[in-house]
N, C-alpha and C positions, 0 to 999 in steps of 0.2 A: 503494499500499499504505501502512495506517497507520503511525503514527510511531510508537506504542507496536509492535509487529509486528518495526519494525526494530531497536525498544532492543533488546528480550527475546531474539531474534537475535543481535548481539552480545556479552549478557549468558552466554548460552552461550558464545560463543565465548572466554570470557575465562581461563578457563583450559587446560593445558596437557592433562591427563590427556585432555579432553571435545578437544582437538583431534588428540590421540595416537586414542581412539576414531574417531574420524569416517577418523581415515585410515584406519582397519583397515576400516574398512566400507564404502569407497570398493572394497573387491578386492571385496565378497561380501555375504550373506550372515553372521551370527557368533552363536553362545550368547553368554554373560554368563561360565561357564567357560575359552571359550578369549580372546575378551576378558582376563581376569583371567589370565591363562596369559601371554598376549605381552606383558601392561605391566607384570608382576610387579607386583601388585597381591592385594589381596583381595577375590574376589564381595561382598562388602559396599558396597564401595570400585560399581564398575563398576557395582552398582546406582543408588547415589547419584547416578553423575555422569548415567548410562542419564538415570535419572526426571528431571532436568534438560533436555535432550536433546529427551526428548517431548515435557517442557510448552513446549516454547520450535518446538515441531513437528519438529526438523530428525531426526529418524530416526523412525520403526515400528517396530512390533514385532511380536508372535505368538508364541500360545503352541502349544504338542505337546506334549502327558501333562502332563509338568511342568519340561519345558525350552522358555525363554521365548530367542526370538530374534531381532534386532534388523537393520536396514537402514537407507540413510539414503533421505530422501527428499528426492529429486536435484531434485523440482522446485521444494521451496517454498526448497533450500538456493541452488540458480544464478537463480531469481527473486528472493527477500529481496538476491541479491548484488547485482544487478544494480537491484533498486531505490533501492538502500544511491547506490550510482554518480550513480544519476539522481538520486536529492531533493539529491545534495554540490553539483552541477556543474549543478541546471538553470538558474540562471542568467547560464551560461559560456560560453561555447567550448568544450564537450568537448576535441572534438579537440585543439585546441589546447595548451587546459590539462595535457592531461597528455604534451605534444613536450614544451612546458619545463618540468613536472616530469621527465621521465626528463632531460633536456639537466642540469638541478642534480644531478642523485643524481652523474649520470657522471663534472659537474667533482670535486664530494664525493669518492669514489671516486676521482681521480685528486690530488685537493690530498692525503689521509692518503697513502696511498702512497708521495705524494714528500715528504711534508716526515717520514715512521716509520721509510722503509728506505730502507735505504743504497742506491748506483747498482749493488753491487755484490749485489746484492737480502738484506743479511740489515737485518735489525727491530732500529732500534737501542728501543724499550723500548716494553709496549704505554699505547696512551693511556687518558687518568683518565677522559675521557667517554665515556660506553656506543655512544651513536652510533660513534662510530670505532674502540673495542676492537673493535665488534662488524666492523664492515667490515674490520678487520686480519687478524679472528680465522679472517673469511669468506675472505680473499683463501688464507693459511695452509691451513687444512683442501679449498680446492676444487683441490692439486696430489695431494692425497691420491684412489687410486681405490675409485670406488665397490663396496659390495658386497662388499668385502677386509678378511677377520680379518689383523690386527696386532696382534702382541706388545706388551707393555709395553715391550722393547728396542727394538720396532721404529718405534715412533711417538716414543719418547727421540728417537733419532737420525735420525727424521727434523728434531723440533722444532731440532734441535741444529743443520741447519744453516742453519737462521733466527738463534735465539738462545739462549742458555748455560744460560736460566730452563725448561729444560723439564717441570719440574714444574706449576709456577705455568701456561705454557698450555698443557700436558692435563689441566690438571683445568676452567680455563678454557674446553675442549672438549666436556668433558664437563657442566659446566655449563649450556651455554649449548644443549645440549641440539645440539651437531653431531657429535658423536661418541655411542656409546652405549657401556657396559664389560658384558661379561659373562663372568666367570670368567678375568677379566685380557688376557681378549679383547680388541681397541675394534676398531669397525666405524665408519662414516660413516654416518648420520642420513640417510636422503630427503632432497632441501632445503625440502622442504614444511615440513618438523620445522624449521628451524633458522627461527632470529630475524628476524623484519623489520627490519632496519634502518633503510628507508626510515618507516615507519610512524613514527617517534622523532623528538623533535621537538629 
């Protein structure tokens, strides 16, 4: 696959809203108004982002009277993701390289857990480095139930099991898209929406 197509593909994925649109479309075809309602944005915002995704060939669209419906270009998405990995690892032993990467990531997680949590499981403090902070936040939020609606009080009580500064950690959950807040109800986002600390340097 041509390098410029791979670059355009990843440029299109560089915006959180566009990632969310693709995640929603993975469940099936949707129109712009439904996407806007689900993401709490304006239809104009959806129009802007779907244009970017269409230009990069990540989505297809069809018009039915005055309504435009969007769907994933499954073949292109999967093919380009594979082409990206092939390009990166073309001169290496891919399997060995990935295994080594997984080992390093696991060691980092263990190191962060050891350095920032007490033996009783209490959080000493949030790391300043983003990558380590995300590892800590992910470890915390993983203890919550997926798809379960939590009140703000319940989230505060959950966080206080680990650290007294529940307000800061609660904001970090929302800021980094581990959770979504809607009318004072908190829900854990799908893991596909969590930030990928593994890709950070």
